[in-house]
N, C-alpha and C positions, 0 to 999 in steps of 0.2 A: 774242351774236346769231348766228343761223345764216346760212349762205351764202345760201339762198333768201330769207330775210327781208331781209337786207342788200341783195340784188339787187333785190327788189321795191320796197323803200323808195327805193333809188337811182333805179330806173326811173320811179317815180311822181314823185319830186321833179324829176328831169331833164325829164320830159314837162311838168310844171307850169311849169317855167322857160321851156321852149320855147313853151308856150301864151302866157305873158306877153309873150314877145319877138317872136312871129311872128303876124302877122295872118292869119286864115283857117285856122289849124291846127285849132282846135276844130271848125269846120264840116267840114273834110276828114276828120277822124278820128272824128267822132261817128257812132253807129249810127242809121241811118234805115231802118226795115224795108222801105220801098218801094224802097230803093236797094241792097238786100243783094246782088243779082246783079251789079251794077256795082261795088260796093265791099265785097267779102267780108272784107277785112282789118279792117273796122270792128267785127266780132264780137270781136276781141281789143283793138284800139286804144282803143275807148271806155272800157275798164276803167281806163285810165291817165289819163283826162281828169278834171279837177277844176274846180270853179267858179273861173274866173280873177278874179272880182270881189273875193275876199277869201281870207284864209289859213285860216279856221276849218275849211272843208271838208277840205282836204288835211291840216291839222294833226291833227284828230281821227281821220281815217282812218289816218294813219301811226302815231299813238300806239296805236291798237287793234292794228295789225299788229305793232308793236314789242313790245307786252306779251303779246298772245295768240298771235301767229304761232309763236314758238319752242316754246311749250307744245304747240300743236296738232301741229307738226312732230315733236316728241319722241314724241308719242303714236302718230302714224300713219306716221311715216317721211317722208323727204325727197321721194321720188318721188310718194307719195300726196298729200303736202301741196301740191306745185306743181300736180298734176293737179286737186286739189280747188279750189285758187285759180282756175285757168283755167276749169274747168267751172262753178263758181259764178258767175264773171263772165259767161260766155257765156249761162248760163241765167237770170241775174238781171236 
């Protein structure tokens, strides 16, 4: 597993655990278009939010990242991979 894939999976799992343990974290870091000027960080932070009601959402997202992430990174390079990940999240 590559550095970026390991870091992204770790960040997603860490954020998920914080979501489960902290009241209000989901609301504070969720992207709300009407609040973008007051909360610009949510363009990035919402990418790391997963449904706190169950494990299936994060599990399948992390499995996809685990299996496909290293292949994509090998094809396009590390810098382009993390750029693609972030831009896809911002645009998606």
